[in-house]
N, C-alpha and C positions, 0 to 999 in steps of 0.2 A: 897693302891689299885691304880693301874695304870688306868687312864682314857682312854676310847676308842678314838682313833684318829678320828677327824672329816673328813667326806668325802663330797666333793663338786662335783656335776655333772655339766659338762660344758654345757653351753647353745648351742643350735643348730639354724641355720638359713636356710631358704629356699633359695636355690641357683638357679639362672638362668644365663646361660652363654651368654645370648643375642646374639645368633647365627648370625643373619644377620649383626649386627654391628661388632662383633668380627671377623667374617669371612673376612671382608674387609681388615684386617691387615695381613691375611695369604696369602703368595705368594706360590702358588702351582707349577706354571711353570714359570721359569725365562726367560725373553726375553729382552735383552738390546739393541735391534736394533732400538727401537722407540726413537724419539726425545722428549725432555722434554717439548717442546711447546704444546704437546697434553695434558699434565697435566694442564697447565695454561688455555688452551682453555676449557677443561672440567670443571674446577673450575668456570670460568666465566659463562659458559652456565648453570651450576647447581645452582649457587647462584644468578644470575641476576634476575630471577623472584621474589625471596624473597626480595632482596634489593630494587627492583623497586616498589614492593607493599608497603613496609615500607616507602619509600620516598614519594610516591604519597599520602599516608595517612597523613604523617607528614606535607607536604607543601600544601595540597589541600585548606586549609582555608586562605592562604595568599592573601592579597589584590592585589599583583602583578600578581597573577594567572600564576605562572611559568609553562612552558610546558616541557615535557620530550623530549630531543633530542637523537635519537637512536644511533648516532655515534659521537664520540668526535670531529671528524674533521668537522662535519656539523653545529657546533654551530656558531651563527652569532654574530658579535661584537655589544655590547650594549644590547643584548637580554637576559632577565632574564630566565634562564633555568636550568634544572638539568640533570646531566649525570650519567651513571653507568659504572664502569670499574674497572680495577685492578691497584693497586698502584705499581709504580716502583720508587725506590729510586736511584737517580744518586749520587753516593758517590765515590770520587776519591780514598779513602783509602780501599774501599771494594775489596776483591779478584776478579780478572777477569781472567778466563781461557784463553780468547783470547789474553790478554796481555802476559800471561805466555808463550804461545806457539810461539808468534812472537819474543820473546827475544832470543838473542844468548844463546846457551845451557850452556855456562860456567858462565853465570851471576847467582849469588846465589838468591834463592827465598826470597821474603820478609818475615820477621818474622811474626808469628801469633800475631795479634793485639787484645788487650782486647776490643777496641771499633773501629768502622769504622767512627765515626762521625767527621765532620769538618764543619767549618763555610760556606763552599761553597756548602754544600749538597742541592739538589733540589728534590722536590716531583712532580711526574708525574702521570697522570691517563691515562691508555691505554685500548683499546679494539682491535677488529680485524681490525679496520680501521686505527689506528695510536695512537699517544699519544699527550697530551697537558700538559703544565706545570701549576701546581697549586700554587697560591700565595695568600697572604692576612693574616690578623691576626689569622684567624681560623687555618691556616696551620702552622704558626710559633708558635702558642700557644699549639699545641698538638704534639704527636709523632706518626710516621707512619713507617711501614716496608713493604718491597716488598712482594707482593702476596696477600694483603688484598683486597677483593672486597667490594666496597663502592659506595655511591652516593654523589655527591657534588652539592650544589645549588649556583649559582652565574652568572657571565657574563664575556664575553671575553673583555679584555682591548685593548688599542691601540698597545700594544706590542705583541699581539697574545696569551698572557697568560690568564688563567681562574682565575678570582678573586673570591675566595670562601667566602660565607657568612654563610654557614651552611653545616653540614656533617651528613649523615645518614648511619648507619651500618645495617647489617642483624639482629642484636640482638640475644638474646638467643633462642635456639630451643625450641620446644614443650616439655612439662614436665607434667607428671601425679603426683598429690599429693598423696603419699602413705597413705593408711588407718592407718598404724601403728603409724603415727605421731599424730593421733587424738584420740588415746586410752590410757589406763593406763597399757599397756603391760610392761613386765619387760625390763629394759635397756639391750641392747646388743651392743657390741663394735667391731669395726674392728681396728686392730693394723697396722699402716703404718710405714714401715721402709725403709731406703735407705742408700746406701753407706756403707755396712759392711766393705769394703776395705780390705778384707783378703789378706795378702801378701804385703800390702803397708807399707810405713813408719809410718802412723798414726794408724795402726792396734794395738789394745790392746786386747789380748786374754782373760784377766780376765773380761773385760766389755762384751765381746761376751758371756762368760759363764754366767754372771749375767743376760743378756738378755734372754738366753735360759731358765734359771731357773725361771725367772719372767713369761715368756709366758707359761711355763708348770706348774706354781703354786707351785714351790718347795721352794720359799723364801718368806719372809715377814710375817706379822701378819695374824691373821685369817681374818680380814677385807680385807687385800690386796689379800689374796688367794680367797676370795669370789668374789672380783672384777675381778680377773684374770679369774675365771670360766665363766664370762660373755663375754669374748673375743671369738667371733665365727669364726674369720679368721684373718690370718696374711698375709699381702701383702708386699713383698720386692721389692722396686722400683729401681732395677738396681745397677750396680757397686758393686756387691758382692765380686768380685775377682779383684785384681789389679796385673797385671803382674810385677813381680820383675825385677830389673835391671839384664841384662845378666851377667852370671858368667863366667869370663874368666878362662880357665883351660889350663894347659900345653899341654894336649893331646886334639886333635880335632876329635878323632875317634868316630864314631857313632855305636851304637848297635841297629840293627833292625830299623834304621832310626830315632832313638831317640837322640836328641842333648840336653844335660842337660844345656848347656849355653844359650839356647833359650827358654826352657820350663821347669818349675818346677811343680811337681805334688802336693806338699805339700799344697798350698792354696786351691786347689780343694778338697783335702782330708779333710781339716778342714771344708770347707763349707758343704761337704756331711755329716760329723758327726754332725754339728750343725742342719742341716735340718732334719736329722734322729731323733734327740732328740726332736725337736719341733713338727715334724709331728706325733710323737707318742701320742701327746696330743691334737693338734689343727690343722685344715686345713691350709696349707701354699700355696700361689701362689707366684712364683718368676719370676720377669720380667727380660728381658735382659737389659743391660745398655751399655754405651759407652765403658767401660773397660772390659766388660764380653766377654767370648768366644762365640761370635755370629756374625751375619752379621753386617757390618758397616752402611749400608744404612737403612734409616727409611722406613717403619716400621721394626724394628729389629725382627727377628724370634726367637722362644723360644730357650733357652739353651738346647742342646741335653741331654735328660735324661740319656744317656749312661755315661755321665761325672759324674753323681751323683747316683751310683749304689745302695747305701744303702737307700737314700731318696726315690727313685722311687719305692721301694717295698711297699710303703704305698699308699693307695687310697686317703689319705688326701694331697698328694703332687701333684702340678700342675706347669709345666713350661709354662710361658705365653709370649706373644708378648709384644713389647713396640712400641706404646701405647697399652693400655689394657682396655677393657670394662668388667664389671661384674655387677651382681645384687644380693643383699642379702636382703631378706625380702622386696622385691619391692623397695629397695633403690638402684638406679643405681650409679655405681662408674666408673669414667674415670680417668686414670692416665698415666703419662709418666715418664721416668727416668731422665728427665731434659734437654735433648738436645734442645727441642723446645724453652724453655724460655732462655736457655744459648745463643742461636743464636739471638733471639730477643734483648737480652741485648746488643749485639754489635752494633745494629742499632740506639740506643737512648742514649740521654745524661743522663737520669735518672738511678739511681742504685736501684730503687724500683722494685724488681722482683715480688712481690705480685701484684703490679699494672699491670705489664706486663701479668701475668696469668689471671687476671680479664678482661683485654682487649681482650684476645683471646675468652672469652665467648661472649663479645659484637660483635666481628668480626665473631663469629660462625665458627671459624677455629683455630685448635690447633697448626698448624705448617705452617703459611703463608710463611715463608722464604724458605721452601722446594719447589722446588729444587734449588733456586737461590744460597744460601750459606749453606743450610743444606742438606746434601746428602740424597737422597731418591730414591726409585725404580721408573723407568719411566712408571707410569701407563698411559694407553691410553684410558680406558673406564670408569674411576671413579677417585674420589679424596677421599681416605679413611679418610683424616684428617678433613673433614667438620663435624661439630657437628650437625648432623640432629636432634639429641635429646640432651636436656640440662641435664647433670648429676646432681644428688643430692649431690654427693661428687666428687670434682675435685682436684686431688693431683699431685704435681710436685716434683720429687725426686732430690736429690743431689744439693740442693741450699745452699746459704751461711749461712742461719739461719732459725730457725723455725718461721713461720708467718702464720696467718690464718685470713680469713674474710668471713663474711656471705653476699652473694650477692643475691639481689632480682631483678628479671627481670620485664620488663614492663607488662607482662601478668601473674604476680604472681609466676614466677619460683623462686625456692629457692635452692641455691647452696652453699655448704660449700667448700671454696677454701683453700687448705692446702699446704704450702711450707715445704718440708721435708729437714732438713739438713743431711749432711753425718754423719752416726752413728759413723764411725771411728774417725771423727774429733770432734764431739760434744757429743756423747753418748746419743743422744736424739731420741725418737720415738714419734709418735702421736697416740692418741686414739680418734676415732670418734664414738659418740653415734648414732646408727642407728635409734633410735626413735626420738630424738630431734635435731640431727645434730650438737650438741655441740661438741667442740674439745678441748682436753687438751694435753699437752706434758708431757712425763715421761722421766727423765734423769737418767743415770747410770754412776757411777764413781768408779774406783778401786784405786784411789789415797789414799795414806796413810795420816793420819791426821798430 
C-alpha cells in the first residue's frame, strides 16, 4: 500500500514595505543640473545635531571641560575643544575628475585600482567654513573614508593641525525591539542570495537548479522540506545577470535595432524561468546590482518587470531598488548589492569587509563615499543613505566570502550583519531566523565525486 505523500504548508509573514524609508530610494523625476555639493551639505545639516548631541554627552564629564567650536576654522591653538564636520580623505591615488579633464586627451586613463591607500594619505575634517587636517594616534590607529560625519576632540597644534584624542560618531539609529523575539512563536526564515551571475564564466546551471528546488521544497529529506516550508521570503541582492563578452560576427546587420554582438537574451530568459519557478512557491524580491540591466548610479532603480515577463505574472514577485528596505513580522531588513562596501574597501588598508559593514552602522550612513567615488544621483533636498533607523538585519551582497556578526548598539539596538558571497562563485546562500536573528549558511554543489 502506497503511503500518502506528506504536505507542508509554507509559513507566512506580515509584510510592511516601510514606505517613507523605501520611497527615499525611488527617483521619480531625474534632474542632473544640481551640483553634488548639495548632497554633502544636506548630509552635514541632517546629521550634525545627532553627532553633536552624542559628542556633548560623551565628553561632558571630562575634567578639561571641552567646549564645542561651531566652525572648524574658529578653533584656537592650545584650546581643548570638539568639532563636528565631514571627513575628507586626501589620497593621491584616488580618482579625481578634475585631474582627468585637465590632461591632454590622448593620455590613457589610469587603471582601476583595488586600493587607493598610500603612506602619504591625510585625513581632514571640513564644514561650510573650511577644513582642518586631523593628526594623532587616534587617527593613525583607525580607518576613515570620505563623507563620514563625525566629531573629534582635541586641540590645534603649532602646525595648524588638529591633534585628536577622541572620536565620536552618530551611532546606530533608533530601533524597536520586535515582540516576536520575546515569544515562542514558530521560527521563520528569510533566504538571502546574491550574485546568481547568469551568463558569466562562473555560472553553473545545475547549482541554480538545485537552489530553485531547495527553495520550492522539491529536494532533500522530510526534515529539510519542513525547514524549507519555514522560508517566508527570498531576497536576491544584485548581480543576477552578467553581460557576456560581445560576440563578433561576420555580418554587422541589425534587425529592428537588435545587435546580437552587444546583447544576448539567453541570461535574461534563464533568470525569468528561475524566478517563475521560485515565485510559484515563495515570495521573491530581486534587487538591482552593478551588473544588472538597471541605472548605474546609486540608488539603483528596480529592474524593469518587462524584462521578466513570466515572473511578473506572480503577485509574489517584486523588483526592488538597491539599497532596499523591508519589514517582515516587525523585523526590519536593509540591504545593498555590495557597491557601498566595495567602494569603502578601496579607502582602507584592511581587507575585513565585515568590519567595514559594521562601521557603516556606527557612522549611521550606508554609503559615505557617495558621491566622491561612488556614483550616485545628485540629491538636493535629502540624503537617502542616512540610516535614520537601525535595521534588525543588515546584509551586503556580492562580497568575497560569507561572514556574519551580531552587533549591539549603545542603546540596546540589535543588528544581524550578513556578508553574502556571490552564489555563482561559492554556491552559498544565507538563512536568517526572523525570531532569533540567528544566521546560517547553506551551500550547493553540483560537482561529481
